[in-house]
N, CA, C and O of each residue as an XYZ file, in Angstrom:
560
protein
N       4.087      9.038     16.518
C       3.906      8.658     17.903
C       4.431      7.236     18.088
O       4.177      6.366     17.255
N       5.129      7.008     19.128
C       5.714      5.704     19.421
C       4.988      5.099     20.609
O       4.661      5.812     21.558
N       4.731      3.813     20.577
C       3.951      3.168     21.636
C       4.749      2.977     22.923
O       4.172      2.717     23.979
N       6.083      3.105     22.839
C       6.889      2.956     24.034
C       7.316      1.537     24.326
O       8.079      1.302     25.263
N       6.839      0.582     23.540
C       7.202     -0.815     23.765
C       8.638     -1.039     23.342
O       9.081     -0.509     22.323
N       9.368     -1.826     24.124
C      10.756     -2.171     23.805
C      10.940     -3.656     24.041
O      10.193     -4.273     24.799
N      11.930     -4.221     23.394
C      12.238     -5.625     23.618
C      12.364     -6.376     22.324
O      12.446     -5.781     21.249
N      12.379     -7.653     22.424
C      12.533     -8.504     21.254
C      11.492     -9.596     21.269
O      10.650     -9.686     22.162
N      11.580    -10.402     20.270
C      10.642    -11.510     20.152
C      11.443    -12.784     19.971
O      12.202    -12.920     19.012
N      11.274    -13.694     20.872
C      11.924    -15.002     20.745
C      10.960    -15.930     20.031
O       9.770    -15.964     20.346
N      11.468    -16.678     19.076
C      10.622    -17.603     18.330
C       9.967    -18.628     19.241
O      10.330    -18.764     20.409
N       9.010    -19.335     18.698
C       8.252    -20.312     19.480
C       9.044    -21.583     19.754
O       8.657    -22.388     20.602
N      10.148    -21.766     19.043
C      10.924    -22.985     19.208
C      10.372    -24.149     18.402
O      10.947    -25.238     18.408
N       9.268    -23.928     17.713
C       8.661    -24.980     16.907
C       9.553    -25.288     15.707
O      10.113    -24.384     15.086
N       9.674    -26.552     15.396
C      10.446    -26.979     14.233
C       9.468    -27.240     13.087
O       8.522    -28.015     13.222
N       9.716    -26.583     11.971
C       8.830    -26.713     10.814
C       9.443    -27.643      9.776
O      10.660    -27.817      9.714
N       8.586    -28.229      8.973
C       9.026    -29.042      7.850
C       9.085    -28.149      6.623
O       8.129    -27.431      6.327
N      10.199    -28.190      5.911
C      10.312    -27.415      4.678
C       9.859    -28.306      3.517
O      10.428    -29.374      3.292
N       8.847    -27.867      2.790
C       8.348    -28.694      1.692
C       9.315    -28.703      0.510
O      10.039    -27.735      0.275
N       9.313    -29.805     -0.225
C      10.063    -29.847     -1.478
C       9.215    -29.150     -2.527
O       8.005    -29.363     -2.608
N       9.864    -28.313     -3.332
C       9.103    -27.596     -4.351
C       9.995    -27.316     -5.545
O      11.083    -26.755     -5.408
N       9.528    -27.709     -6.709
C      10.214    -27.377     -7.951
C       9.171    -27.019     -8.995
O       8.044    -27.513     -8.959
N       9.550    -26.173     -9.908
C       8.660    -25.817    -11.018
C       9.343    -26.251    -12.310
O       9.803    -25.424    -13.098
N       9.399    -27.555    -12.508
C      10.103    -28.115    -13.662
C       9.287    -28.038    -14.946
O       9.850    -27.922    -16.035
N       7.983    -28.101    -14.825
C       7.160    -28.181    -16.025
C       6.490    -26.853    -16.325
O       6.230    -26.047    -15.431
N       6.219    -26.648    -17.600
C       5.497    -25.459    -18.037
C       4.042    -25.597    -17.583
O       3.480    -26.692    -17.588
N       3.453    -24.490    -17.197
C       2.049    -24.509    -16.777
C       1.166    -24.873    -17.970
O       1.391    -24.379    -19.075
N       0.157    -25.737    -17.760
C      -0.742    -26.099    -18.861
C      -1.583    -24.903    -19.315
O      -1.794    -23.949    -18.566
N      -2.054    -24.982    -20.555
C      -2.856    -23.898    -21.141
C      -4.063    -23.540    -20.280
O      -4.392    -22.363    -20.131
N      -4.734    -24.562    -19.704
C      -5.927    -24.278    -18.896
C      -5.584    -23.408    -17.686
O      -6.386    -22.566    -17.281
N      -4.401    -23.606    -17.110
C      -3.973    -22.794    -15.964
C      -3.599    -21.392    -16.433
O      -3.966    -20.403    -15.799
N      -2.865    -21.307    -17.549
C      -2.507    -19.992    -18.095
C      -3.765    -19.194    -18.426
O      -3.825    -17.992    -18.168
N      -4.775    -19.862    -18.999
C      -6.034    -19.181    -19.333
C      -6.791    -18.754    -18.081
O      -7.395    -17.681    -18.057
N      -6.761    -19.590    -17.038
C      -7.404    -19.249    -15.763
C      -6.848    -17.920    -15.244
O      -7.602    -17.034    -14.840
N      -5.524    -17.796    -15.261
C      -4.905    -16.563    -14.775
C      -5.077    -15.416    -15.770
O      -5.267    -14.269    -15.367
N      -5.013    -15.721    -17.062
C      -5.204    -14.685    -18.084
C      -6.577    -14.042    -17.929
O      -6.713    -12.826    -18.062
N      -7.603    -14.859    -17.646
C      -8.960    -14.340    -17.424
C      -9.020    -13.402    -16.224
O      -9.944    -12.597    -16.107
N      -8.044    -13.504    -15.341
C      -7.972    -12.642    -14.158
C      -6.952    -11.517    -14.339
O      -6.644    -10.790    -13.395
N      -6.434    -11.382    -15.561
C      -5.502    -10.298    -15.868
C      -4.074    -10.545    -15.423
O      -3.293     -9.601    -15.307
N      -3.717    -11.803    -15.170
C      -2.374    -12.135    -14.687
C      -1.614    -12.849    -15.803
O      -2.068    -13.867    -16.324
N      -0.453    -12.303    -16.161
C       0.331    -12.804    -17.286
C       1.196    -14.004    -16.923
O       1.465    -14.274    -15.753
N       1.622    -14.714    -17.961
C       2.528    -15.843    -17.780
C       3.845    -15.371    -17.160
O       4.443    -16.088    -16.357
N       4.295    -14.180    -17.524
C       5.537    -13.634    -16.961
C       5.423    -13.468    -15.444
O       6.358    -13.801    -14.718
N       4.299    -12.961    -14.964
C       4.093    -12.804    -13.519
C       4.062    -14.167    -12.835
O       4.610    -14.323    -11.743
N       3.430    -15.153    -13.462
C       3.389    -16.506    -12.898
C       4.791    -17.095    -12.814
O       5.152    -17.704    -11.807
N       5.580    -16.917    -13.868
C       6.946    -17.441    -13.882
C       7.821    -16.744    -12.846
O       8.577    -17.401    -12.131
N       7.723    -15.418    -12.763
C       8.585    -14.691    -11.819
C       8.224    -15.001    -10.367
O       9.053    -14.834     -9.472
N       6.995    -15.450    -10.132
C       6.577    -15.828     -8.779
C       6.606    -17.339     -8.576
O       6.153    -17.848     -7.550
N       7.146    -18.051     -9.569
C       7.391    -19.502     -9.503
C       6.137    -20.319     -9.191
O       6.180    -21.284     -8.428
N       5.009    -19.908     -9.805
C       3.755    -20.640     -9.630
C       3.884    -21.998    -10.318
O       4.383    -22.088    -11.439
N       3.430    -23.050     -9.640
C       3.533    -24.400    -10.176
C       2.173    -25.048    -10.360
O       1.135    -24.457    -10.061
N       2.202    -26.275    -10.859
C       0.977    -27.033    -11.089
C       1.322    -28.513    -11.086
O       2.318    -28.927    -11.679
N       0.503    -29.300    -10.424
C       0.740    -30.731    -10.411
C      -0.169    -31.438     -9.429
O      -0.984    -30.804     -8.759
N      -0.029    -32.766     -9.343
C      -0.889    -33.550     -8.458
C      -0.555    -33.334     -6.982
O       0.609    -33.352     -6.582
N      -1.598    -33.131     -6.192
C      -1.470    -32.913     -4.745
C      -2.625    -33.644     -4.064
O      -3.755    -33.615     -4.551
N      -2.344    -34.297     -2.941
C      -3.396    -34.951     -2.164
C      -4.304    -33.878     -1.576
O      -3.842    -32.977     -0.876
N      -5.598    -33.982     -1.866
C      -6.576    -33.035     -1.334
C      -7.457    -33.749     -0.321
O      -8.208    -34.654     -0.685
N      -7.377    -33.353      0.948
C      -8.193    -34.011      1.969
C      -9.693    -33.854      1.719
O     -10.478    -34.715      2.116
N     -10.098    -32.763      1.063
C     -11.524    -32.533      0.817
C     -12.120    -33.574     -0.126
O     -13.297    -33.914     -0.009
N     -11.308    -34.086     -1.066
C     -11.819    -35.074     -2.021
C     -11.320    -36.483     -1.722
O     -11.832    -37.458     -2.273
N     -10.319    -36.590     -0.848
C      -9.771    -37.892     -0.495
C      -8.930    -38.527     -1.587
O      -8.751    -39.744     -1.607
N      -8.410    -37.708     -2.498
C      -7.564    -38.232     -3.576
C      -6.645    -37.135     -4.108
O      -6.775    -35.963     -3.756
N      -5.713    -37.552     -4.968
C      -4.837    -36.580     -5.609
C      -5.627    -35.802     -6.650
O      -6.433    -36.363     -7.392
N      -5.379    -34.510     -6.687
C      -6.005    -33.623     -7.668
C      -4.903    -32.771     -8.280
O      -3.932    -32.434     -7.603
N      -5.045    -32.421     -9.549
C      -4.134    -31.446    -10.126
C      -4.469    -30.093     -9.527
O      -5.635    -29.704     -9.450
N      -3.440    -29.384     -9.105
C      -3.673    -28.131     -8.386
C      -2.615    -27.092     -8.731
O      -1.467    -27.421     -9.031
N      -3.029    -25.834     -8.682
C      -2.095    -24.711     -8.791
C      -1.340    -24.638     -7.476
O      -1.931    -24.804     -6.409
N      -0.041    -24.392     -7.546
C       0.790    -24.381     -6.344
C       1.450    -23.018     -6.172
O       2.144    -22.525     -7.062
N       1.216    -22.424     -5.009
C       1.770    -21.119     -4.660
C       2.879    -21.321     -3.629
O       2.587    -21.664     -2.483
N       4.149    -21.116     -4.007
C       5.232    -21.279     -3.033
C       5.361    -20.046     -2.139
O       5.314    -18.913     -2.617
N       5.524    -20.278     -0.847
C       5.733    -19.203      0.125
C       7.228    -19.152      0.432
O       7.775    -20.072      1.039
N       7.884    -18.075      0.010
C       9.323    -17.916      0.225
C       9.584    -17.021      1.424
O       8.872    -16.044      1.656
N      10.607    -17.367      2.174
C      11.077    -16.533      3.280
C      12.596    -16.529      3.184
O      13.238    -17.567      3.348
N      13.164    -15.367      2.921
C      14.612    -15.224      2.714
C      15.102    -16.158      1.609
O      16.172    -16.757      1.719
N      14.308    -16.273      0.547
C      14.691    -17.062     -0.617
C      14.485    -18.557     -0.495
O      14.817    -19.298     -1.420
N      13.945    -19.018      0.623
C      13.737    -20.448      0.862
C      12.237    -20.735      0.903
O      11.477    -20.003      1.538
N      11.816    -21.802      0.223
C      10.398    -22.187      0.264
C      10.100    -22.764      1.643
O      10.670    -23.782      2.038
N       9.193    -22.098      2.378
C       8.826    -22.559      3.721
C       7.424    -23.169      3.759
O       7.053    -23.820      4.735
N       6.650    -22.958      2.698
C       5.302    -23.510      2.634
C       4.857    -23.512      1.175
O       5.396    -22.768      0.356
N       3.887    -24.336      0.859
C       3.274    -24.348     -0.464
C       1.774    -24.504     -0.259
O       1.317    -25.438      0.399
N       1.014    -23.574     -0.833
C      -0.444    -23.680     -0.797
C      -0.897    -24.171     -2.167
O      -0.520    -23.606     -3.193
N      -1.701    -25.216     -2.177
C      -2.194    -25.802     -3.419
C      -3.698    -25.614     -3.496
O      -4.411    -25.745     -2.501
N      -4.168    -25.299     -4.708
C      -5.593    -25.033     -4.920
C      -6.033    -25.711     -6.215
O      -5.457    -25.474     -7.277
N      -7.062    -26.556     -6.115
C      -7.555    -27.208     -7.328
C      -8.630    -26.338     -7.984
O      -8.933    -25.250     -7.495
N      -9.192    -26.808     -9.069
C     -10.186    -26.029     -9.800
C     -11.547    -25.962     -9.137
O     -12.441    -25.279     -9.635
N     -11.723    -26.666     -8.011
C     -13.013    -26.677     -7.312
C     -12.951    -25.895     -6.004
O     -13.811    -26.056     -5.138
N     -11.936    -25.052     -5.861
C     -11.716    -24.225     -4.664
C     -11.334    -25.030     -3.429
O     -11.411    -24.517     -2.313
N     -10.924    -26.285     -3.611
C     -10.329    -27.028     -2.500
C      -8.883    -26.573     -2.391
O      -8.241    -26.281     -3.400
N      -8.378    -26.513     -1.180
C      -6.991    -26.108     -1.022
C      -6.379    -26.804      0.175
O      -7.074    -27.370      1.019
N      -5.051    -26.747      0.225
C      -4.309    -27.266      1.368
C      -2.949    -26.596      1.388
O      -2.474    -26.081      0.375
N      -2.335    -26.612      2.551
C      -0.965    -26.144      2.690
C      -0.100    -27.342      3.051
O      -0.599    -28.362      3.525
N       1.197    -27.208      2.824
C       2.121    -28.293      3.143
C       2.034    -28.614      4.634
O       1.903    -27.718      5.468
N       2.107    -29.896      4.951
C       1.968    -30.355      6.333
C       3.152    -29.892      7.184
O       4.309    -30.009      6.779
N       2.841    -29.366      8.366
C       3.829    -28.916      9.356
C       4.765    -27.837      8.830
O       5.877    -27.680      9.335
N       4.328    -27.097      7.825
C       5.160    -26.041      7.254
C       4.924    -24.723      7.992
O       3.889    -24.519      8.626
N       5.906    -23.845      7.891
C       5.811    -22.534      8.536
C       4.784    -21.676      7.814
O       4.687    -21.708      6.587
N       4.025    -20.916      8.578
C       3.074    -19.978      7.986
C       3.712    -18.599      7.977
O       4.234    -18.131      8.989
N       3.660    -17.964      6.831
C       4.169    -16.600      6.701
C       3.362    -15.911      5.607
O       2.547    -16.542      4.935
N       3.591    -14.632      5.437
C       2.931    -13.915      4.355
C       3.319    -14.535      3.013
O       4.478    -14.896      2.811
N       2.348    -14.662      2.088
C       2.688    -14.987      0.708
C       3.279    -13.713      0.126
O       2.638    -12.662      0.132
N       4.511    -13.812     -0.380
C       5.211    -12.623     -0.859
C       6.117    -12.029      0.203
O       6.558    -10.887      0.073
N       6.401    -12.788      1.254
C       7.222    -12.319      2.381
C       8.476    -11.590      1.907
O       8.823    -10.537      2.442
N       9.154    -12.144      0.909
C      10.395    -11.528      0.437
C      10.166    -10.188     -0.249
O      11.126     -9.457     -0.493
N       8.921     -9.847     -0.567
C       8.621     -8.524     -1.125
C       8.816     -7.426     -0.087
O       8.806     -6.242     -0.425
N       8.993     -7.815      1.180
C       9.193     -6.846      2.269
C      10.668     -6.680      2.610
O      10.995     -6.029      3.603
N      11.577     -7.260      1.803
C      12.988     -7.265      2.178
C      13.605     -5.869      2.202
O      14.563     -5.632      2.939
N      13.081     -4.958      1.422
C      13.562     -3.580      1.450
C      12.608     -2.732      2.279
O      11.412     -3.013      2.356
N      13.152     -1.698      2.894
C      12.294     -0.794      3.660
C      11.354     -0.096      2.676
O      11.792      0.492      1.688
N      10.069     -0.174      2.964
C       9.086      0.424      2.061
C       8.213      1.410      2.829
O       7.976      1.257      4.028
N       7.749      2.412      2.117
C       6.835      3.398      2.699
C       5.459      2.789      2.940
O       4.843      3.002      3.984
N       4.991      2.024      1.952
C       3.651      1.453      2.010
C       3.717     -0.022      1.647
O       4.353     -0.402      0.664
N       3.063     -0.839      2.440
C       2.964     -2.268      2.158
C       1.489     -2.594      1.951
O       0.650     -2.268      2.791
N       1.184     -3.228      0.845
C      -0.190     -3.633      0.552
C      -0.378     -5.054      1.075
O       0.404     -5.945      0.741
N      -1.406     -5.272      1.891
C      -1.718     -6.599      2.424
C      -3.046     -7.037      1.819
O      -4.062     -6.359      1.972
N      -3.028     -8.176      1.130
C      -4.227     -8.666      0.454
C      -4.801     -9.878      1.178
O      -4.206    -10.406      2.117
N      -5.976    -10.302      0.715
C      -6.627    -11.464      1.318
C      -6.052    -12.778      0.806
O      -5.944    -13.739      1.567
N      -5.682    -12.837     -0.467
C      -5.247    -14.106     -1.040
C      -4.104    -13.959     -2.029
O      -3.727    -12.852     -2.413
N      -3.562    -15.102     -2.431
C      -2.403    -15.134     -3.318
C      -2.712    -14.524     -4.685
O      -1.882    -13.808     -5.245
N      -3.895    -14.803     -5.222
C      -4.247    -14.251     -6.531
C      -4.360    -12.734     -6.458
O      -4.000    -12.041     -7.410
N      -4.856    -12.212     -5.341
C      -4.895    -10.756     -5.153
C      -3.481    -10.184     -5.195
O      -3.242     -9.142     -5.806
N      -2.550    -10.872     -4.543
C      -1.157    -10.419     -4.529
C      -0.590    -10.418     -5.943
O       0.054     -9.451     -6.352
N      -0.823    -11.494     -6.693
C      -0.334    -11.562     -8.070
C      -0.945    -10.461     -8.936
O      -0.280     -9.933     -9.828
N      -2.200    -10.115     -8.679
C      -2.863     -9.049     -9.430
C      -2.171     -7.712     -9.192
O      -1.925     -6.963    -10.137
N      -1.856     -7.406     -7.932
C      -1.145     -6.159     -7.641
C       0.231     -6.151     -8.303
O       0.652     -5.131     -8.847
N       0.932     -7.285     -8.258
C       2.248     -7.375     -8.895
C       2.114     -7.134    -10.394
O       2.925     -6.424    -10.988
N       1.099     -7.720    -10.998
C       0.843     -7.518    -12.428
C       0.638     -6.040    -12.743
O       1.016     -5.567    -13.815
N       0.037     -5.318    -11.804
C      -0.235     -3.884    -11.989
C       0.966     -3.004    -11.633
O       0.878     -1.778    -11.699
N       2.084     -3.627    -11.257
C       3.294     -2.858    -10.984
C       3.558     -2.539     -9.529
O       4.515     -1.829     -9.219
N       2.734     -3.046     -8.630
C       2.941     -2.833     -7.192
C       3.635     -4.071     -6.625
O       3.025     -5.137     -6.532
N       4.895     -3.936     -6.251
C       5.664     -5.103     -5.816
C       5.803     -5.208     -4.303
O       6.269     -6.229     -3.799
N       5.411     -4.182     -3.579
C       5.460     -4.222     -2.112
C       4.105     -4.710     -1.617
O       3.338     -3.953     -1.023
N       3.822     -5.982     -1.869
C       2.504     -6.549     -1.588
C       2.659     -7.971     -1.064
O       3.502     -8.734     -1.536
N       1.829     -8.314     -0.078
C       1.824     -9.648      0.523
C       0.382    -10.090      0.733
O      -0.545     -9.283      0.666
N       0.206    -11.386      0.986
C      -1.108    -11.929      1.317
C      -1.044    -12.581      2.684
O       0.001    -13.082      3.101
N      -2.160    -12.570      3.366
C      -2.264    -13.222      4.668
C      -1.947    -14.715      4.533
O      -2.266    -15.319      3.509
N      -1.325    -15.315      5.548
C      -0.966    -16.737      5.469
C      -2.160    -17.669      5.239
O      -2.046    -18.631      4.479
N      -3.269    -17.408      5.866
C      -4.459    -18.250      5.707
C      -5.573    -17.462      5.043
O      -6.735    -17.544      5.439
N      -5.196    -16.695      4.020
C      -6.166    -15.842      3.345
C      -7.141    -16.630      2.506
O      -7.454    -17.784      2.801
N      -7.614    -15.993      1.462
C      -8.662    -16.570      0.615
C      -8.262    -17.924      0.054
O      -7.129    -18.103     -0.394
N      -9.195    -18.888      0.077
C      -8.914    -20.180     -0.552
C      -8.967    -20.023     -2.015
O      -8.760    -20.990     -2.748
């Protein structure tokens, strides 16, 4: 059944800031163990370009070492969500919000899995389901 709606969508015209993001360093053992305890392998972390490093956390008022989840859209990092070990998190300032795993939708798929958070998405990928995304402001 088709809803009958026709037309297009014009963007909001808002200009977003693209965050700088690189994964130059190997993830520390404590981070690898954190994900290993959740059933997520180092290979999955590497293929999804998960990072780690100091990030200003407004909740603590200082820089904290944090896991960094890059949000890609058409192969370009448009946002980075950072999460420290105390469940504090932040996203890059003035960055575009999109699904985490947006590029996983690049091919036409029969079924798309939408999760609450980035770790949920990585878990599905670890289990072999690659047509999966997370909500932009999902689980901290």
